[in-house]
N, C-alpha and C positions, 0 to 999 in steps of 0.2 A: 790411137784406133778412128778410119774415118766414119760417123755416122754410116756410113747408107754398106758398112761392114756391120753393124752393132747386132741385129734379127741372126746375125751365122755366127753369133757369139755370145745365142743366151743363157743368160742368169741365172743359177739355179740357187732357191731360196726357203730358208727354213728362219719360221718366222717360231720364236719364242713370245706368252702373251697373244694368240691371233687374236683373240677375242676382246679384251682389252680396245682402251681410246688410241693407241699408238698404232697397235696391232693392225685393227679395219683399216685405219689411213694409210700404214702398206700397204694392201691389200688393194685400198683402193686405185693406189700408184702399177699394181702390176696390171690389174683393168685393165686399167686407163694405156698403159705400152706391153698389149700381150703380147709381140712378136719380141717381147728383151728379155720376160722376165717368164719362170716355172719355180711354180712352188714344188715344195718334195715333201718341207714337213711343217707341223702343225699344232698348235698343243692350248689346252686351256684351265682355267685352276679351278673354275664351277659352274659353267655357262655352257652347258651340254647339247639345246637345242644351236645354241648358236652355230660352236662348229660342226653341229652338225651337218646346217646348213656349210660351214663353210670346208667339211670335204667331200660333199657333191658334189661343190661347184670347183675347187680348185684339184681335185682328187690325187694328191700329194700321196709319198711315197710310204711317210711314216708319221703318227703321230704321238703326242701324248698326252691322256690326263687320269689323273692322280684318281685315291681313293676307289678301288673296285673294277681295274678296266678292264677283265675281262667281259663284266656284265656291260659297262658304256661299250664296248668293243660288236657285243652281242644287238644294242639296241640303235645306235646306230650305223653300223654301214650293213643290213639285213637287203639294203635297196641295192647292194653294188653286187655284181661280177666278181663268180669268188676268184679270182683273177685279176681282179681288177682290186679287193680289197685291201686295204690300206694300214699298215702292220702297228701296233702296239708296242708300243715302247715302256719301258719301268721307272723311267727318270728324265729331269731336261736334260744332263750329264749324256743323257745314250739318243737322245735328241743333235740334243749339237752336237754329235761325232761324229751322223752320218753326212757325207760327201755332198756338198752344196755350195757353193760357190761363196753366198755373205748368210751369214747366222744375225739374223739379229735378235737380240734381247728387247722384248720390251714385254717383259714382268715384274711386278710393285719388290720392291727391297732385296732382301738381301739371299732372298730365295734363285737368281739369277747368277752364285758367285760358281758356282761350279759350273755351270755350264758355259760358264763364261771364259774361267781355263782349259775344259774341253775343248772348244773354238781354237783357240791361240793357240793349243801344243798341238795339235794337227796343223798351225800354220794358217787356218783360214784367217778371212777378215770378218771381225765379225763387229754388226751396226747396233752401237748402244744407245735408248733409249733412257737405261734403267737407271739414274744418280746415284741409287746408294752401293753399289757394287764397287763404284766408281772408284765413290768415299773411300773406302771401306777397307778395297784391297786394289788401290789403283797403283802404287807402285807396284807388285806385285804380277800387273797386267801387262805394265808395259814393258819390265822385263823378261816375260814371255811371248813379248809380242819380238821385241829381239830377238832372241835365244831362235827360238822357231820361224821364225821369219813373216809371221801373220800379220795382221791388220788391222788398227783398231778405228775406226769412223762411228767420232761423233754423230748421232742422232736426233738434239734436240735445239731448238731452233739455237742458239745463246752460244754453246759449243762448235756449233756447224761453221755460223756464222765467225770467227775467228781462225777455225778452221780453214774455210776461205779466204781471210785477207791472209793469212801466212805463207796461204802458198809460196812456194816460190821467193821469198825470204829468207834470209840469213837469220837465225838467232836472235846473234851478237848485237844486234840492230834495232832490238824491240827493248826497250821501254817498260811497258807494262801494258798487260791488258783489261779492256775493262766494258763489264755485264753493264745489258741494260735492264732496268725492271718496272713493267707500267705499275708496281701495285699491288695487286690484287684486287676482289673485291671490297675490300671495307678502306681500301684507301684515304675514302671523303666522310666516315664515320666517324664523329668526335673522339677520342678517344676515352673522355667522359662516358660516351656511351656501350664503349668496348668489352666490357663485364656484361650484358644487356645479348649479347649478336647470338644468334642462331644459327645452327651447322646450315639452316640455309640458305640462310645473309650468306655468308662464306664464301658458298660453291655457287655464289652469282658474276663470275668474274667478267671483267666488263671487255676483256677483249676474246679469249681463248674459250677451247670448249677443249674439256682434259678430262681426265679422269680426278675421281674423287680425295684422292690423298693428294695428289700433285696441287689441288684450285685448292684445298687448304690451307698447300704450305707456303703459295700464293699469295694468299690471306696475309700471312701471318711474314712472312720474306723470308720463313726458312729455308725454300726452294730456293732464295738465290744466296743464302749461306753456305747449302751444298755447291751450287756449282760455283762459288771462289774454292773450297776445294776439289771438287772437278777439276776447273781449270789449270789445277796447278797439278795436280798426276800426270792431268792427259798428254798439258805438253814443258810439265815439270820446267815448274817457274816457283819459284817464292811468296810467302801468301802477301809479304809487301808487295808483290807488283802484280796484285791482279785487283783493282777496282769497283766499285758499283755505283752508277748512277740512275739516279729513275728518270722514269722516258715514259710516259704515263700514253701514246700515241704509237708504242709498240710496231714501229718502225726503223728504225736504230735497232736490229739485232745483237750485234758484240762491235766490239774497236780495235782496233792492234794502235797503240801510241808508240813513236819510235823514235831512238835517237836523236833524228833532228828535231823536234818537233814537229814532227810530222801526222799524220792519223788515217790509217780505213781503217772504215767501217763496212760495215754491209746494210743495204739497204732494201724490203720489200715491204708490201703487204704480207701485213698478221697472216703468212699460214704452214702451217705448219708440215704439209709436202715439198713447200722449199730444204725445206732439212732433211725429207725423207731421198726425197729424190736425185740429193743433191749426194749421200753415201749411196743410194742405190744403183747409180749409174757413173760413180768415181774410181776412173779420173777423167768420166767427160764434168760436161754440163748436161744436163734433163735438158727436154726440150718443152719450153710452156707450163714447164711447172704449176707458175701460179700468174695469176696476172702482173701487168704489166703495172709500175709507179708513175704515175702524172705528177711529178712535183711543180708543177706549175696549179694543181689542184688542190693540193696538200696542204699548201698555205707553210705555215709555221710547225716546227717541232719544240716540245719543249723538253729541257732538263734542269734535273734538282739532284742537292747533299740528300742520303736517306735519314729519315727521324728516325736513328736508334733509343726515343723515346718511345715512339707508336713502335716502331720494330725489333724487340726487344731479341726475335730470335734470331734476327740475323747479327743482330752483335756475337755472341751467345758464339752459332756452326762462325765467324769469324776469327771468334780467340779457340775454340776447338783446336782451327789449323794453325794455328800460332801453336799447341802445345805441340802436337803430334796425331802420329795414325790412334792410338786408344784412345782418344775423346772427340775426333771424328767417327769411330763407330761407336763410342757410347752415346754420342748427342741422334746417330742419327737414327739408332734400334730406337730410345727413349721417345724419341719422336712419330717414329711408325706405333710405337705403340697409346701417346695420343691422340690421336689424331684418329685412331681408331674408337679410344673411346671418347674421344670429344665428337665425332659422328657419331654415336649412341646414345649422346647425353647424358653421359655419365663425366661429365668432369665441362668445367663452364671455360668460354673460350682464353681467357688471363693467365686461367692455371697452364693453361701447354708453354707458357713463357717460364714460368714458375717452377715445374715440376723441372724443367730442361737444365733450369740454368741450378737445380740440384745437381740432378745425371751430370753434367758439368761438371764440378767440384768435384763429384766421387770419384773421378774417372780422372783428372787432369794430366795427373802425371806417370797412367798409367806408360808415354812413349809409346816407339815403334815395335809392330805388333805382327810377329813375324804368319805368312799365309794359313796356315793349319791353326792359328790359335786365333782366325779375326772370328770364326762360329763362338766361340767359345765368349770371350768377350761381348759382341751382341747379344746372348742368352743373361748374361751377367747383365747387363747392362739393363732387358725388357724388363727382370727380375727386380732388380732395387726399380725402375720407373712405377711399375709396381704397387710395393713398396711405398713410394711418397705422395701416391695419388691413392691410397686404399679400395684399392678394386683392386679381385681377386682374393 
């Protein structure tokens, strides 16, 4: 499709998690390209006031807001004309089922699982920023993608980069996938001082502006472990074929190593809009998604191996990747609990890795899990995690 024809093929978009960090950035891209995209669905979990603003601005046909949707609908939409009032749906799954060209899954945690399933079962395009859903059910989602003719497009920076590097390549010529990691907010804190780290310290990421959960995961590097599992599921490779390298500058977003020894990487300024618009415009490229990269002014780039003593959560996640789906589901669920309790001040920073290790040991022999059993394993792991840390 030529770009001149694109506005005649306007894409409709449903955004699950529109008030979160990724959801807001997707809406920024929609605003920047009003002739290319039309929002038809929005959802929020707790931020009613921002959802109200988004509905007023984008006027979608449908929305979802939990815990008393009738009251929310009344308070949100009394300013709209009756014939333009957005319809409140009963679940994320129902919202994902409405006609739209792209469903953006930007909710946090396992809550987006059945919405992802619903999207793919109708042959839709799923632009996914939700690591946990891919980690816990990626094999099943890839099956649905193939069975129903849908498409899964990664919306996070690293997997979007790999996706771009693999386009047009023969899979049998790929030796490994290389994920880069900035090291997060605590990368320069002496290990002897990590026990004193507070939530506000771990939330100060040196490069990226993200939600609280993923920012803490970036500090522990558990997010990179999740990304190893995510890469396995999305690109259907083994754990041994996915590598992690530290890269402080966050300019090289990921690389693909080929059997001839060559490597292909995606370089850009660290800006989430590139990954977002790669998905929204697929199979085209966006236009001026991010500022151009001036290599001459950039200077040198650094790379190094990860330190598993500093980042034990990364090692635990990789061990889970090798153990099987049950272990991956369990550590993903446990991490959600542990990060939440750390943010509340209920546990100390080092306790995240200690508890995560115990959960992995408990669930490492579970093996592969059927789709209908994913949430059951998730619930078991959460309960066990609370018992480990003595909360609830």
